[in-house]
N, C-alpha and C positions, 0 to 999 in steps of 0.2 A: 401417294403412290399406290397402286393396285397391288394385290398380293403377287401377281405374277412380274412386277417390276415396271410395267408399262404406265406411263403417266395417265392421270385422269383427265378427261377431256374438260376444257375450260367451261366454267359455268356461267350463263349469261347473267348480267348484273340485274338484280332485282330492284326495279326503280319504285316499288311500293314503300309507303312509310312503315315505319317500325310498327305503328299501331295496326296497319292493314296486313303485316305479316304475322300477327299473332294467330295462334291455332283458332279454328272456326268456333270451337266450343268455348274459349276464352272470349272471343268477340261477342259471341251470343250471351254469355253469362253477364258480361258487363253491361251489354246493351238492355237487357231485361232488369237488371238491377236499377239502371237509371230510371227507367220507366216505373219502377216500384212494382212490377209484375211478380206474381208467385211462380217461382219455377217449378216445372214439373220433371221430377226424378232426373236431374242433371247427372252427367257422367263425369267423375273424377278419375284421372289416369286413362287407361286405354279402354278397358270393358268393365269398369267397376261402377255398378249403379249405386247412387246415393240417396237416401231418403230424405225428403224435405219436411220441414216443420214450420208452421206458422206460429210465432211467439205471441202470447197473450200480452196485451198491453195494460197497463194500470190506469184506470180511469180516475183521475183526481180532480178535485174541485178547483175551479178558477184557472184551468188550462196550465197546470204546473208542469205538464210534460209537453216540451216542443217536439213536433214530429217532422221526420224527413225519411226518405226512403233508405234502407240500410240493409247491407249483407252481413249477416254473422257467420263465420266458418269455424266449425269445432276443432277440438284437440284430437284429431284423428281422422281415418279414412271413411268413416261411416255417418258423419253427421254434416249436414249444411242446413243452415237456418236462414230463412229470409223473412225479415220484417217488412211486409208490404206497405204497412201504413206508417213505418218509421216509429221514432220515440224510443223510450227506455223500456226494455223488456222486462217482464217480471223476473225471469230466470235467465241467465246469461250463460252461454256456452263458453268454456275457456278459450282465450285467445290462441290463435295458432296460424299457421300458413297453409295455403291451399297446396293440393298435390298436382296441379297442373304446371306446365313449364313456365308459364309467364305470370300466372295470376297469383300474388302474394298479399294477404291481408293479415294485419295485426291490430286488434282491437284492445285498446288500453282504457280501463274505467279508472277514473280519478275522482275522488270525492273530498270535500271539505265539510267538517262538522264541528261547531261549537257545542260541546257536550254539557256544558254548565255544570261541571263536576263530574268525574268519570265513575265515581262510586254510585251516585245517584242514577246516572245513566245506565250503568249496568243492572241495577235493579229494575229498570224501566224497559230493558229489552235491547241494550246496545249490541250484545253478543249475537243475538238472533238477527239483528239487521246486518251486521258485519257478515255473518255467515251466508245470508241469503242473497245480498247485493253483491257480494263477492268482488270488492273493488281491488284493483292492483296497487293503488296508493291512496292513503287517507291522510290529509292534514287535520290535525285535532287542536282545537283551542280550548281555553279554560279548563284544563285538566283539574285544577284545584286539588292537588293531591302530592304529598311528598312521595319520594320513590318507594319508601317502605311501605306506603298504604295504598299503593296501586293494586286492585284486586287481582288475585292470581288467575292467569289465564285468560284474562278479559280481552287480550288482543290475539288470541289463537295463534295461528301459524305465521304472523307477521313479525318482521324485525321492528324494534322500537328505537327511535332517536328522540330524546326528550330533554327539553331545557325547563326545569320546574321554576326557576327563580327563587328570590329570596323572601318573597312576601308569602307567609304561611296562609294556605286556604284561599289563594287567588292566583289569577293568571295560570301559567304553565301552558307551553305549546310542544306539540310533537309531530312527528311524521311517521307513519307506518308503511313499510314496503315489504314487498314479497322476497326480495334478495338484500344481502348486505350492502347498504349504500357505498358508492364509490368514494364519497367524500360527506363530511358533516360540518356545518359551520354554524356558530351562534355568536350573538354579540357579547355574551359573558366569557366566551373562550372555553367553556366546559359543557359537557352534555353526558347524559346517561345513555349508554347503548347496550340494547338487550337483544339477544337472538331469542326465537320461540322457545318457551319453556324455562328460561333463565329467570332467576328472581333476585339477583344481586342489587345492591344499591349504590355502588361506587359510580363516581363520574370520572371522565377521561379528559385530559387536557387537549385541546384542539388548536389547530394553527390560528394565530390571532387575525381578526378581521378589522381592517382600519374602518373606524366610524366616522360618518359625517359630523360636522360641527352641530351641536345641540341634541345629539343622541346619547352622550355619555351617561346622563342621568338616568336612562331607561335601561342600560346595558344589562343590569342584573335582575331585571323584573320578569324575565321569562316571556317575552313578548315576541321573539322572532327566532326561527330556525330554519335552516335550508339544507337539503341534501341533493348530491348529484346521484341520480339513478344509476344503477349498474346495467340495466337491461335496456335502457333508452336514453337518448341523447338529450335529456331534460334535466334542468335544476328545478327542484320543487321547493317552494317556501311556504311556511305557515306563519301567519301574522295574527296577533291579537292587538288591535289598535286601542287605545285608551277611549273610553266613552265620552270623557270630556263634561262640560257643563254649559251654562248660560253666561254670556258677558254680564259684567256688573249692572249695566244699564237695563237689562231685561229681567233681572231678578227681582221677583216681588214676593215678599214674605206673606205667607198664608196660602199661596197659590202654587207653592213647590213641594214636591215630596221630600227634598232634602233641605237642610238648613242652608241659607244664603252664605256664600263664601268669598263675596266681593270679586268674583269671576275667576278665582284661582285655578279651578279645574279646567275652565275655559282656555285659559292662557297656557296651561300646561299641555293640553291637546294641540294647540296651535303650534307650540314649539316642536312637538313631535312631528306634526305634519311638515314643518318647514325642513326639519332635518331628514325625514324619511324620504322626501322628495329627491334629495341629493343622493341618499343612500341607494334608492331604488335605482336611479340611473346607473350608479356604479355597478350595482349588482347585475343589471341587465347587460351592461358592456363586458363584465368579466365572464358571464355566461357565454356571451358570444365569442370571446376569445379563446374559450375552452371548446368551442364547436357545440355549444349546447343552446337549447331554447330555455327560456325562463317561464315558469309559472308561479305566479304570486296567488295564494288562496289564503282565506280566512275571513274573520269578523272585523270589517273595517269601521264599524260604527258610524257609517255615513250612508244615506240613502242619496243617490246621485241625482235622479230626475224625478219628476212627479210620477212617472209610472212606477217608482220603487216605493212609494207610501200611498196607502189607501186614502187616508185623509190629509192629502198634501196641502190643501188651502189652509187648514188649521195647524200645520206643522212648520210654517215658516219662522216661527220664534221658539222652536223646539230643538234642543241639542241633537246633532245627528242629521238635521236638515236645514242647518243655517246657510244663508248665501255663500258665506266665505268658505264653508266646508264643501259645499258642492262645487264651488269654482275651483278649489284645490283639486278635488276628484278629477274634474274635467282636465286639469293641466298635466295629469299624469298619463292620460290616454290620448292615443292617436293612432292612425293606421300604420305608422312607422315604428312605434315604441311598444305600447301595450293595448290589448283589445280586451273589452269586457265580454267574455265568451258568452255566457248567458243571454245577455241583452242582444248581442249580435245574432244569437239563434232566435230570439223571441223579440223582434223589434216591434215597437209601437203597441205593445200589450202591457197591461197592468200586471205587475208581478214577473215571474213567480216569487211570492213572498217567502222569506226565510225566517223571520222572526215574529212572534205573537206574544203579547204581554200574557203573564199567567193569570191576570185579573179579568173578572166579568166575562163577556162573551166575545172577546177579541178573537179567539181562535175559531169558534163557531161562526161568526160572521165574517171570517177572513179579512179582519181589520189588522193587517200586518206591514211589515217593512221588509224591503230586500237590502240587506246590509252584509250578507256573505257572498263572496266573489270567487270566481276564477278570471284572473287577470293574466293573459298569455301574451307573448311575443307573436307577431302577425303569422308566422309561418305555422306555429302550433295552433293558433286560433282557427286557422283555416282547416285544420284537420278534425275539428269538432264535428261529429255527426249527429249527436244527440245530448240535449242538456235539460235538466229540470231539477225540481227539489222533491224530496221523499217526504211529502206532507201526510201525516197520519190521518186516517179516516174519523177519528174521533179525539177529543181533547183528553180523555182518560187514558189514551194510548201513547201520549206523547213522552219522548225520551228526554227531552230538553225543551227550553222556550225557543230554541232554534230548531231548524229541520236541516238535514243533510243536503248539500248541493252536489249533484252528481252530473259529471260530463264523460261521455265516451268519446275517445279520440281514435282515430283511424291512422296508425302511423305505417 
């Protein structure tokens, strides 16, 4: 009704699609972003000019950054950043939403990192990496630390959920989040939960998680933890899968770094894979029932295809690249279940590798393996806009024998 009481005249029906009815600025912004063009002083709101900034990209050896046109919108009314060549930026503007009526973007940066000992990684620059890359979520493997010996302040402003396991100096998985997780689950049924600045060491009892047959022997080893994010409909899991060994018939004394064990380590890993496949299906369905996507990250100690191992021809009889291990890996992936996000963004290219031996010139020659993964449910995988590994420029700058694997998701 108008102020005088007279009815408003009927408005003609707008037959345009919802996309065509967007504000002209919105359409122009999206159209230019798809083309990867650099925007020239766009206006957010009615008459508010916004400066643009082209992010500088890290040039890394062997194409470890996969590129795609991408728009970054800052956490305020005065910054819009356009990455015209795509890829992971050197410095990220905090995620936020735009100030237009219809344009809403939220960039979530998620990383996985096998630190190979958090105390050693801290000495080598972990805190600086965490501060500069500014991820929203980090899955950590091989913490190798009791709660009491975690370096003070190493995780900065992040909340920590940690399952250290019972094997002193081995394993240990964690998830770092900006906000208190909505829920935490482990196979052991306990975890240490710390807010930023806390130093306590006590664990809390969690709701029990039914384990698939064959996983009970691994429940207290600190190999799996998952959290429901409070600020996004995602369940994030951190996994450290057993390294394994060779089957008995491939073990040749004198040609192995470790003493022959009759295939015991190999059989142990295969038992884990058999049980974990069933557990992963259950976790994915449970996440879907809660209205969440599932993101499994971590060190799976398996290179899936020949693009994931530099010397793949000589690795067919090496643990981590055995035919049965690669067959198992393929069985848990499909367009309807889980997607290898980095490989989906970087098809038919070698790498980007995430692990190199400390020995010899493996790192300098980029003789690596890709064994650290983001495995996401299809809808979340489609939201990935940039993916890569944070490979250090020189061997003496390495934080670990692994490199962080970082993916930006646009939610």
